[in-house]
Every structure is written in structure tokens, then in C-alpha cells.
N, C-alpha and C positions, 0 to 999 in steps of 0.2 A: 385879788386873785384873778388871773386872766382866764378868758373863755376861748373856745375854738370855734371859728366860723365854719358853718356846715358846708359851704360851697367850695372854697379854696383851701380850707384847713388852716387858715391864718389865725394867729393868736391875737386877741384883743381884750379890752376891758380892764386895763390897769387903772388904779385910782389916781387922781390928780397928784402929781409929784412923785409917784412910784416909778422906779426905774424899769422901763420896759426894754431898754437896750440890752445888748449882750446876745446871748445865744438865741433867745426867742425872737428878737427883732431881726437878727441875721437870717434865721430860718424863714421868716416872713418875706424878707427881701429876695432871698434866693428863689423861693417858690413863685413869687410874682415875676421875677426875671425869666424863670423857666416856662411859665404857662401863659402869660399875657402876650397876645399877638403870636400865638403858637404856630410855628413852622418847624418841620423836621426835615432832615436831609434824606432819610430813607426809613422804610418800615418793614423791609424783608431781609435785612442782614441778620443772620443767626449768631454771629460772633461780633463783639465790639471791634470797631476799626482799629488798626494798629497805631495810628498817630492822630488821634482826634485833637482838635483845637478847643481851648476853653470856649464854652458857649455852644458847641455843637450839640444838637438834639436829635434823638431818634425815637421812633416807636419800637418797643421791644416785641418781636414776634414770638409766637408759640415755638417751643423747642429751642429757644436761645441757649447758648452755652457760655462758659466763662463767667465774667463779672455780671452778665445779664441773665444768667440762669434763674428761673423762678420769678422773673419780673414781667411776664407776659402782659401786653397792652399798656404797660407803663411808659411814661416819657423818661428816657434816660438823657440826662444833660451832664455835660462835662464842666465841672466847676473846680477851679484851683487844682487841676491835674487828677481829679477823682470823679467817678460816676456818682451822681445823685439821682434818685428816682421819684417820680411824681405819679401816683395813681390817678387816672383821669376820672372825671365825673360825667354822668350822662348829660349830653348836650354840648360838650366841648367840641369846638371846631379846630381843625388842624390842616394847614397847607403842607402837603407832602411834595417836597421840592423835586425829587427825581422822577415823579410821575406827573407833575403839574396838575394835581388834583386836590380838591377840598374834601376832607373826610370828617365825619361826625362820630363821636363816641356814643353808642347805643347800649342798652342792657346786654346785648349779645356781642359787643366788641366794636371795633372800628369799622365803619361802612366802607364799601369799595370806593366810594368817592365819586365826585363829578369833575370832569375836566374843566379847567378854567383858563 
């Protein structure tokens, strides 16, 4: 039986020889791809961009609409033509490309960030 990592939410703990591939491993790899070396294009768009490329990532702001509604503070990443969402954990760092700032996720949300 697999367990869930408390930091990234990855599945682990299969017994030797047990098949961990399939949907669980796919979910692990997608989550790693979306969150490791985290950089987002923008964090103040309230509607998803009309033509995102696969791999594009955004921080979803409050009052977002459309596919992003109800996903405040989450990392929206475009994978295989669809949006997937990753709730951040306290301490995550993210480079916000359009602001050239490094932001950290705190219990109160994403920080204003520092210019780098």
C-alpha cells in the first residue's frame, strides 16, 4: 500500500516488485514537473490566458474566473492541453517572471516578493 509524502503530496512506499507505475507515478511526475524549480509567468491574471503552451504555470489570484475559479493561490500548470492545479505549501519559493521577483508562500498567502 502506498503512502503520501507530506511535503509535495507524492505517492511512495510500494513493496518491492509492486507496480507503482500508472496513474500514481504519472501524478508524481506531473507534480514534480510543476513544482520543482518553480517559476510562473504571472500571478495577477484573473482569467486563464487564451492560448497557453503546455508547461506554462501561473499563480491563481483571488477572484479568478473560468477554469481557475476557486483555485486561489494554487499553481495552475498547463499539461497536455488541460489545467492542473497544485496547492502550495508554506515555504515554497516561486520566481514570478513578469515582475522579476522571488515570492514565498506563507500561511497568509504569497508574499509581495523581492526583486532579483
